NUFIDREN-513942 format. One record per residue (C-alpha): residue number from 1; x, y, z. Coordinates in nm, 2 decimals, padded with zeros to 4 digits. Layout:
<vodos>
[NUM, [X, Y, Z]]
...
</vodos>
This chain:
<vodos>
[1, [-12.42, -02.60, 12.96]]
[2, [-12.31, -02.25, 12.88]]
[3, [-12.03, -02.13, 13.10]]
[4, [-12.07, -01.77, 13.22]]
[5, [-11.74, -01.77, 13.41]]
[6, [-11.46, -01.54, 13.29]]
[7, [-11.12, -01.66, 13.20]]
[8, [-10.94, -01.41, 13.42]]
[9, [-11.03, -01.27, 13.76]]
[10, [-10.88, -01.00, 13.98]]
[11, [-10.91, -01.21, 14.30]]
[12, [-11.00, -01.57, 14.33]]
[13, [-11.09, -01.70, 14.68]]
[14, [-11.07, -02.07, 14.76]]
[15, [-11.34, -02.15, 15.02]]
[16, [-11.68, -02.01, 15.07]]
[17, [-11.71, -02.01, 15.45]]
[18, [-11.70, -01.69, 15.66]]
[19, [-11.33, -01.63, 15.57]]
[20, [-11.39, -01.66, 15.20]]
[21, [-11.70, -01.45, 15.20]]
[22, [-11.53, -01.18, 15.41]]
[23, [-11.22, -01.18, 15.20]]
[24, [-11.44, -01.12, 14.89]]
[25, [-11.60, -00.82, 15.06]]
[26, [-11.26, -00.69, 15.16]]
[27, [-11.13, -00.72, 14.80]]
[28, [-11.44, -00.54, 14.67]]
[29, [-11.40, -00.26, 14.91]]
[30, [-11.03, -00.22, 14.79]]
[31, [-11.15, -00.19, 14.43]]
[32, [-11.11, -00.54, 14.29]]
[33, [-11.33, -00.57, 13.98]]
[34, [-11.37, -00.94, 13.92]]
[35, [-11.40, -01.16, 14.22]]
[36, [-11.47, -01.53, 14.23]]
[37, [-11.54, -01.76, 14.53]]
[38, [-11.49, -02.13, 14.47]]
[39, [-11.64, -02.37, 14.73]]
[40, [-11.67, -02.75, 14.74]]
[41, [-12.00, -02.75, 14.92]]
[42, [-12.33, -02.71, 14.73]]
[43, [-12.42, -02.42, 14.96]]
[44, [-12.16, -02.17, 15.08]]
[45, [-12.14, -02.06, 15.44]]
[46, [-11.90, -02.33, 15.56]]
[47, [-11.92, -02.47, 15.91]]
[48, [-12.17, -02.20, 16.02]]
[49, [-12.45, -02.37, 15.84]]
[50, [-12.45, -02.65, 16.10]]
[51, [-12.39, -02.43, 16.40]]
[52, [-12.75, -02.35, 16.49]]
[53, [-12.66, -02.23, 16.84]]
[54, [-12.63, -01.85, 16.92]]
[55, [-12.32, -01.66, 17.02]]
[56, [-12.19, -01.54, 16.68]]
[57, [-12.15, -01.19, 16.56]]
[58, [-12.11, -01.00, 16.88]]
[59, [-11.79, -00.83, 16.76]]
[60, [-11.85, -00.82, 16.39]]
[61, [-12.22, -00.73, 16.37]]
[62, [-12.27, -00.60, 16.72]]
[63, [-12.55, -00.84, 16.79]]
[64, [-12.59, -01.21, 16.88]]
[65, [-12.67, -01.44, 16.59]]
[66, [-12.69, -01.81, 16.52]]
[67, [-12.43, -01.96, 16.28]]
[68, [-12.68, -01.98, 15.98]]
[69, [-12.78, -01.61, 16.05]]
[70, [-12.42, -01.50, 16.04]]
[71, [-12.36, -01.69, 15.72]]
[72, [-12.67, -01.55, 15.56]]
[73, [-12.56, -01.20, 15.63]]
[74, [-12.22, -01.26, 15.47]]
[75, [-12.37, -01.44, 15.17]]
[76, [-12.62, -01.16, 15.11]]
[77, [-12.35, -00.90, 15.13]]
[78, [-12.13, -01.09, 14.89]]
[79, [-12.41, -01.12, 14.64]]
[80, [-12.50, -00.76, 14.68]]
[81, [-12.14, -00.68, 14.59]]
[82, [-12.17, -00.88, 14.27]]
[83, [-11.92, -01.14, 14.39]]
[84, [-11.94, -01.45, 14.17]]
[85, [-11.98, -01.78, 14.36]]
[86, [-11.89, -02.12, 14.21]]
[87, [-12.02, -02.39, 14.45]]
[88, [-11.99, -02.77, 14.43]]
[89, [-11.65, -02.73, 14.28]]
[90, [-11.29, -02.82, 14.37]]
[91, [-10.96, -02.64, 14.31]]
[92, [-10.73, -02.92, 14.19]]
[93, [-10.41, -02.71, 14.16]]
[94, [-10.27, -02.36, 14.15]]
[95, [-09.96, -02.29, 13.95]]
[96, [-09.69, -02.03, 14.06]]
[97, [-09.83, -01.81, 13.79]]
[98, [-10.17, -01.83, 13.96]]
[99, [-10.34, -02.04, 13.70]]
[100, [-10.61, -02.25, 13.87]]
[101, [-10.73, -02.59, 13.76]]
[102, [-11.09, -02.65, 13.88]]
[103, [-11.34, -02.93, 13.85]]
[104, [-11.70, -02.83, 13.87]]
[105, [-12.02, -03.04, 13.89]]
[106, [-12.19, -02.79, 13.66]]
[107, [-11.92, -02.69, 13.41]]
[108, [-11.67, -02.98, 13.43]]
[109, [-11.29, -02.90, 13.40]]
[110, [-11.20, -02.53, 13.41]]
[111, [-10.88, -02.34, 13.38]]
[112, [-10.88, -01.98, 13.52]]
[113, [-10.62, -01.71, 13.57]]
[114, [-10.61, -01.49, 13.88]]
[115, [-10.41, -01.18, 13.96]]
[116, [-10.42, -01.27, 14.33]]
[117, [-10.55, -01.58, 14.52]]
[118, [-10.68, -01.60, 14.88]]
[119, [-10.67, -01.93, 15.05]]
[120, [-10.97, -01.97, 15.29]]
[121, [-11.03, -02.34, 15.30]]
[122, [-11.09, -02.36, 15.68]]
[123, [-10.98, -02.65, 15.90]]
[124, [-11.06, -03.02, 15.96]]
[125, [-11.11, -03.22, 16.28]]
[126, [-10.84, -03.46, 16.41]]
[127, [-10.96, -03.82, 16.40]]
[128, [-10.90, -04.13, 16.60]]
[129, [-10.60, -04.22, 16.39]]
[130, [-10.42, -03.90, 16.52]]
[131, [-10.42, -04.03, 16.88]]
[132, [-10.42, -04.41, 16.82]]
[133, [-10.68, -04.50, 17.07]]
[134, [-10.66, -04.88, 17.14]]
[135, [-10.95, -05.10, 17.08]]
[136, [-11.17, -05.23, 16.80]]
[137, [-11.31, -05.04, 16.51]]
[138, [-11.69, -05.04, 16.58]]
[139, [-11.96, -04.81, 16.45]]
[140, [-12.03, -04.52, 16.68]]
[141, [-11.69, -04.36, 16.69]]
[142, [-11.70, -04.02, 16.51]]
[143, [-11.59, -03.66, 16.53]]
[144, [-11.80, -03.41, 16.72]]
[145, [-11.84, -03.20, 16.40]]
[146, [-11.98, -03.50, 16.21]]
[147, [-12.23, -03.56, 16.49]]
[148, [-12.32, -03.19, 16.48]]
[149, [-12.40, -03.22, 16.11]]
[150, [-12.60, -03.54, 16.17]]
[151, [-12.82, -03.38, 16.44]]
[152, [-12.85, -03.02, 16.31]]
[153, [-12.87, -03.08, 15.93]]
[154, [-12.99, -03.44, 15.89]]
[155, [-13.21, -03.48, 16.19]]
[156, [-13.03, -03.80, 16.30]]
[157, [-12.90, -03.89, 16.64]]
[158, [-12.55, -04.05, 16.66]]
[159, [-12.65, -04.26, 16.96]]
[160, [-12.83, -04.26, 17.29]]
[161, [-12.56, -04.28, 17.55]]
[162, [-12.26, -04.08, 17.45]]
[163, [-11.91, -04.01, 17.58]]
[164, [-11.70, -03.73, 17.45]]
[165, [-11.32, -03.74, 17.43]]
[166, [-11.16, -03.40, 17.43]]
[167, [-11.29, -03.07, 17.55]]
[168, [-11.28, -02.87, 17.23]]
[169, [-11.56, -02.62, 17.17]]
[170, [-11.75, -02.84, 16.92]]
[171, [-11.75, -03.13, 17.17]]
[172, [-11.87, -02.90, 17.45]]
[173, [-12.15, -02.76, 17.24]]
[174, [-12.25, -03.11, 17.12]]
[175, [-12.27, -03.23, 17.49]]
[176, [-12.54, -02.97, 17.55]]
[177, [-12.71, -03.03, 17.21]]
[178, [-12.74, -03.41, 17.27]]
[179, [-12.88, -03.36, 17.62]]
[180, [-13.14, -03.13, 17.47]]
[181, [-13.23, -03.41, 17.22]]
[182, [-13.29, -03.65, 17.51]]
[183, [-12.96, -03.84, 17.50]]
[184, [-12.74, -03.92, 17.80]]
[185, [-12.39, -03.78, 17.81]]
[186, [-12.17, -03.98, 18.04]]
[187, [-11.90, -03.71, 18.06]]
[188, [-11.63, -03.52, 17.88]]
[189, [-11.28, -03.67, 17.91]]
[190, [-10.98, -03.44, 17.85]]
[191, [-10.62, -03.56, 17.85]]
[192, [-10.48, -03.22, 17.94]]
[193, [-10.50, -03.08, 18.30]]
[194, [-10.71, -02.79, 18.16]]
[195, [-11.00, -02.75, 17.92]]
[196, [-10.94, -02.67, 17.55]]
[197, [-11.27, -02.49, 17.52]]
[198, [-11.39, -02.13, 17.57]]
[199, [-11.49, -02.05, 17.93]]
[200, [-11.84, -01.95, 17.82]]
[201, [-11.89, -02.30, 17.66]]
[202, [-11.77, -02.47, 17.98]]
[203, [-12.02, -02.28, 18.18]]
[204, [-12.32, -02.29, 17.94]]
[205, [-12.27, -02.64, 17.80]]
[206, [-12.13, -02.84, 18.08]]
[207, [-12.19, -02.67, 18.42]]
[208, [-12.55, -02.56, 18.33]]
[209, [-12.64, -02.92, 18.24]]
[210, [-12.44, -03.10, 18.51]]
[211, [-12.22, -03.28, 18.26]]
[212, [-11.90, -03.39, 18.43]]
[213, [-11.56, -03.28, 18.29]]
[214, [-11.27, -03.52, 18.38]]
[215, [-10.93, -03.36, 18.33]]
[216, [-10.60, -03.55, 18.29]]
[217, [-10.81, -03.84, 18.17]]
[218, [-10.84, -04.03, 17.85]]
[219, [-11.01, -04.33, 17.67]]
[220, [-10.77, -04.62, 17.72]]
[221, [-10.97, -04.88, 17.52]]
[222, [-11.28, -04.89, 17.30]]
[223, [-11.50, -05.20, 17.36]]
[224, [-11.73, -05.35, 17.10]]
[225, [-11.68, -05.50, 16.76]]
[226, [-11.99, -05.41, 16.56]]
[227, [-12.11, -05.11, 16.77]]
[228, [-11.94, -04.93, 17.06]]
[229, [-12.04, -05.11, 17.38]]
[230, [-11.83, -04.92, 17.63]]
[231, [-11.50, -04.75, 17.71]]
[232, [-11.21, -04.80, 17.96]]
[233, [-11.14, -04.46, 18.10]]
[234, [-10.81, -04.40, 18.28]]
[235, [-10.63, -04.10, 18.43]]
[236, [-10.29, -04.01, 18.28]]
[237, [-09.96, -03.90, 18.43]]
[238, [-09.75, -03.60, 18.33]]
[239, [-09.63, -03.79, 18.02]]
[240, [-10.00, -03.85, 17.92]]
[241, [-09.96, -04.23, 17.98]]
[242, [-10.28, -04.39, 18.11]]
[243, [-10.27, -04.56, 18.45]]
[244, [-10.46, -04.89, 18.42]]
[245, [-10.46, -04.94, 18.80]]
[246, [-10.70, -04.65, 18.84]]
[247, [-10.91, -04.71, 18.53]]
[248, [-11.29, -04.76, 18.52]]
[249, [-11.55, -04.87, 18.27]]
[250, [-11.82, -04.66, 18.11]]
[251, [-12.11, -04.81, 17.93]]
[252, [-12.20, -04.62, 17.61]]
[253, [-12.30, -04.67, 17.25]]
[254, [-12.12, -04.37, 17.10]]
[255, [-11.78, -04.19, 17.13]]
[256, [-11.75, -03.84, 17.00]]
[257, [-11.40, -03.70, 16.94]]
[258, [-11.33, -03.34, 17.00]]
[259, [-10.95, -03.36, 17.00]]
[260, [-10.85, -03.05, 16.80]]
[261, [-10.86, -02.89, 16.46]]
[262, [-10.59, -02.86, 16.20]]
[263, [-10.58, -02.63, 15.89]]
[264, [-10.69, -02.78, 15.56]]
[265, [-10.35, -02.79, 15.40]]
[266, [-10.37, -02.99, 15.08]]
[267, [-10.35, -02.69, 14.85]]
[268, [-10.09, -02.52, 15.08]]
[269, [-09.86, -02.81, 15.07]]
[270, [-09.91, -02.87, 14.70]]
[271, [-09.81, -02.50, 14.64]]
[272, [-09.50, -02.57, 14.86]]
[273, [-09.58, -02.28, 15.08]]
[274, [-09.35, -02.21, 15.37]]
[275, [-09.54, -02.36, 15.67]]
[276, [-09.54, -02.29, 16.04]]
[277, [-09.53, -02.61, 16.25]]
[278, [-09.68, -02.42, 16.55]]
[279, [-10.00, -02.32, 16.37]]
[280, [-10.01, -02.60, 16.11]]
[281, [-10.08, -02.33, 15.84]]
[282, [-09.87, -02.12, 15.60]]
[283, [-09.64, -01.85, 15.72]]
[284, [-09.76, -01.51, 15.63]]
[285, [-09.64, -01.15, 15.62]]
[286, [-09.82, -00.86, 15.79]]
[287, [-10.03, -00.83, 15.47]]
[288, [-10.13, -01.21, 15.51]]
[289, [-09.93, -01.29, 15.20]]
[290, [-09.77, -01.64, 15.19]]
[291, [-09.42, -01.73, 15.06]]
[292, [-09.57, -01.75, 14.71]]
[293, [-09.62, -01.39, 14.58]]
[294, [-09.98, -01.31, 14.51]]
[295, [-10.12, -01.59, 14.73]]
[296, [-10.27, -01.49, 15.06]]
[297, [-10.42, -01.69, 15.35]]
[298, [-10.67, -01.62, 15.62]]
[299, [-10.91, -01.78, 15.86]]
[300, [-10.88, -02.13, 15.99]]
[301, [-10.65, -02.24, 15.71]]
[302, [-10.40, -02.00, 15.84]]
[303, [-10.45, -02.07, 16.21]]
[304, [-10.74, -02.21, 16.41]]
[305, [-10.96, -01.93, 16.55]]
[306, [-11.20, -01.95, 16.85]]
[307, [-11.44, -01.68, 16.73]]
[308, [-11.58, -01.63, 16.38]]
[309, [-11.59, -01.26, 16.42]]
[310, [-11.21, -01.25, 16.42]]
[311, [-11.20, -01.48, 16.11]]
[312, [-11.41, -01.22, 15.93]]
[313, [-11.19, -00.93, 16.05]]
[314, [-10.87, -01.11, 15.94]]
[315, [-11.02, -01.23, 15.61]]
[316, [-11.14, -00.88, 15.52]]
[317, [-10.78, -00.76, 15.55]]
[318, [-10.65, -01.05, 15.34]]
[319, [-10.90, -00.96, 15.06]]
[320, [-10.80, -00.60, 15.07]]
[321, [-10.43, -00.67, 15.05]]
[322, [-10.49, -00.92, 14.77]]
[323, [-10.68, -00.66, 14.57]]
[324, [-10.40, -00.41, 14.62]]
[325, [-10.14, -00.66, 14.49]]
[326, [-10.36, -00.74, 14.20]]
[327, [-10.37, -00.37, 14.11]]
[328, [-10.00, -00.34, 14.14]]
[329, [-10.00, -00.16, 14.47]]
[330, [-09.76, -00.37, 14.67]]
[331, [-09.68, -00.24, 15.02]]
[332, [-09.32, -00.22, 15.15]]
[333, [-09.17, -00.56, 15.26]]
[334, [-09.17, -00.65, 15.63]]
[335, [-08.85, -00.60, 15.82]]
[336, [-08.93, -00.73, 16.16]]
[337, [-08.95, -01.10, 16.25]]
[338, [-09.18, -01.21, 16.53]]
[339, [-09.02, -01.46, 16.77]]
[340, [-09.22, -01.68, 17.01]]
[341, [-09.07, -01.65, 17.35]]
[342, [-09.16, -01.78, 17.70]]
[343, [-09.49, -01.96, 17.71]]
[344, [-09.59, -01.85, 17.36]]
[345, [-09.71, -02.14, 17.14]]
[346, [-09.77, -01.95, 16.82]]
[347, [-09.80, -01.61, 16.67]]
[348, [-09.95, -01.48, 16.34]]
[349, [-09.83, -01.31, 16.13]]
[350, [-09.47, -01.42, 16.14]]
[351, [-09.33, -01.08, 16.04]]
[352, [-09.43, -00.72, 16.07]]
[353, [-09.38, -00.38, 15.92]]
[354, [-09.35, -00.06, 16.13]]
[355, [-09.52, 00.16, 15.87]]
[356, [-09.87, 00.11, 16.00]]
[357, [-10.08, -00.05, 16.28]]
[358, [-10.04, -00.42, 16.31]]
[359, [-10.28, -00.69, 16.43]]
[360, [-10.12, -01.00, 16.57]]
[361, [-10.28, -01.32, 16.71]]
[362, [-10.11, -01.53, 16.98]]
[363, [-10.17, -01.85, 17.19]]
[364, [-10.00, -01.95, 17.51]]
[365, [-09.86, -02.30, 17.57]]
[366, [-09.99, -02.34, 17.93]]
[367, [-10.26, -02.16, 18.13]]
[368, [-10.13, -01.88, 18.35]]
[369, [-10.28, -01.64, 18.60]]
[370, [-10.18, -01.28, 18.68]]
[371, [-09.94, -01.26, 18.39]]
[372, [-09.77, -00.99, 18.19]]
[373, [-09.73, -01.02, 17.81]]
[374, [-09.43, -00.83, 17.68]]
[375, [-09.33, -00.75, 17.32]]
[376, [-08.97, -00.63, 17.31]]
[377, [-08.92, -00.36, 17.57]]
[378, [-09.18, -00.12, 17.45]]
[379, [-09.51, -00.30, 17.50]]
[380, [-09.66, -00.48, 17.79]]
[381, [-10.01, -00.58, 17.89]]
[382, [-10.14, -00.75, 18.20]]
[383, [-10.39, -01.04, 18.19]]
[384, [-10.57, -01.20, 18.48]]
[385, [-10.59, -01.54, 18.30]]
[386, [-10.46, -01.67, 17.97]]
[387, [-10.54, -02.02, 17.84]]
[388, [-10.43, -02.21, 17.52]]
[389, [-10.79, -02.24, 17.42]]
[390, [-10.85, -01.86, 17.39]]
[391, [-10.66, -01.67, 17.13]]
[392, [-10.50, -01.33, 17.22]]
[393, [-10.56, -01.05, 16.97]]
[394, [-10.34, -00.74, 16.99]]
[395, [-10.30, -00.42, 16.79]]
[396, [-09.96, -00.27, 16.79]]
[397, [-09.89, 00.10, 16.71]]
[398, [-09.61, 00.19, 16.47]]
[399, [-09.41, 00.35, 16.75]]
[400, [-09.39, 00.01, 16.93]]
[401, [-09.22, -00.14, 16.62]]
[402, [-09.01, 00.13, 16.46]]
[403, [-08.69, 00.07, 16.66]]
[404, [-08.68, -00.31, 16.57]]
[405, [-08.61, -00.26, 16.20]]
[406, [-08.43, -00.57, 16.07]]
[407, [-08.44, -00.75, 16.41]]
[408, [-08.63, -01.03, 16.58]]
[409, [-08.91, -00.90, 16.81]]
[410, [-08.96, -01.14, 17.10]]
[411, [-09.29, -01.21, 17.27]]
[412, [-09.30, -01.34, 17.62]]
[413, [-09.57, -01.42, 17.88]]
[414, [-09.45, -01.45, 18.23]]
[415, [-09.63, -01.52, 18.56]]
[416, [-09.55, -01.63, 18.91]]
[417, [-09.87, -01.83, 18.94]]
[418, [-09.98, -02.13, 18.73]]
[419, [-10.35, -02.16, 18.66]]
</vodos>
């Protein structure tokens, strides 16, 4: 088959989800001429294609959309901007000189050169192996995202009587979805003393459908050899050790796991990028450039987001910065290091520059009420409630940063009341 692809591109983007599509639009807006998106799926759009519920786009498009509607708008915009899309293809490797090795179902083995690369591969779900749940290995144990794909894209039900371990947003949304499909959901069991989902999902997906949420509780054993037959549920202590004396049995035929997301890191580690153990993604500068010059990262491969609108915002900036570097317009190096202080689990980016406004993303370690977030001694903001499940997004003016040239800038969250 005739190969219409060019041998050299201004910006190559790995991943065709909302991050990759938005990065392409950002690169085009910054003047990049030849832009290529490479995606492993047959259809681009990423996880949005299976998220048929509404609630997307309120920030980015100023209206409420379903996941496929949000994806369609991004895809149409990319095509209108003459962005090339290579789907059903895998990036095997990227050299330090930004030479990409690709395997494509349509064109076979390809070797392309980029002037800048944006990593936008998204994230993956943690599986049973990550938490080592005791028991047999029967059918009926799967991640919530897989169940979502089965129901929304394949028209299949994972089971009839379902338990959900973990209170991540996909698990909460699937609890509601399965109830609407006529299934019975025994409950959501969360090992932490707080939920890991957005408040709106707790209300709309659990409370509105009378689905119980059991905090400080976990699955202590999975029963059944060929198919899940039931679970032993047990409360946990402060060290997350189940208490068998207070356990109880739950009959079910399916266990969905909603126990967290991790950045898709195969390419990042192969490139030997400097990684952040707190986020699980690469460390980046204020321009979202990784430790390998010319390689940028954005979206869930950088750090897991709650809201796709913020993914698009961040990715658009990554595409713009990548286009600038490809054109030889490199901004001054960062000279301020961000340091996570009291009750801060992670912060992105890991460094800043005081020459312009900076957007930073934070997560707290523990829920807190009536707290004050401080950055150095020039910035503070009060919050009524902060939880690990909801990312904090802040914009810092240059005057907040200019006095910290060459220093560590510490971020703290302090409260007298624990949520």
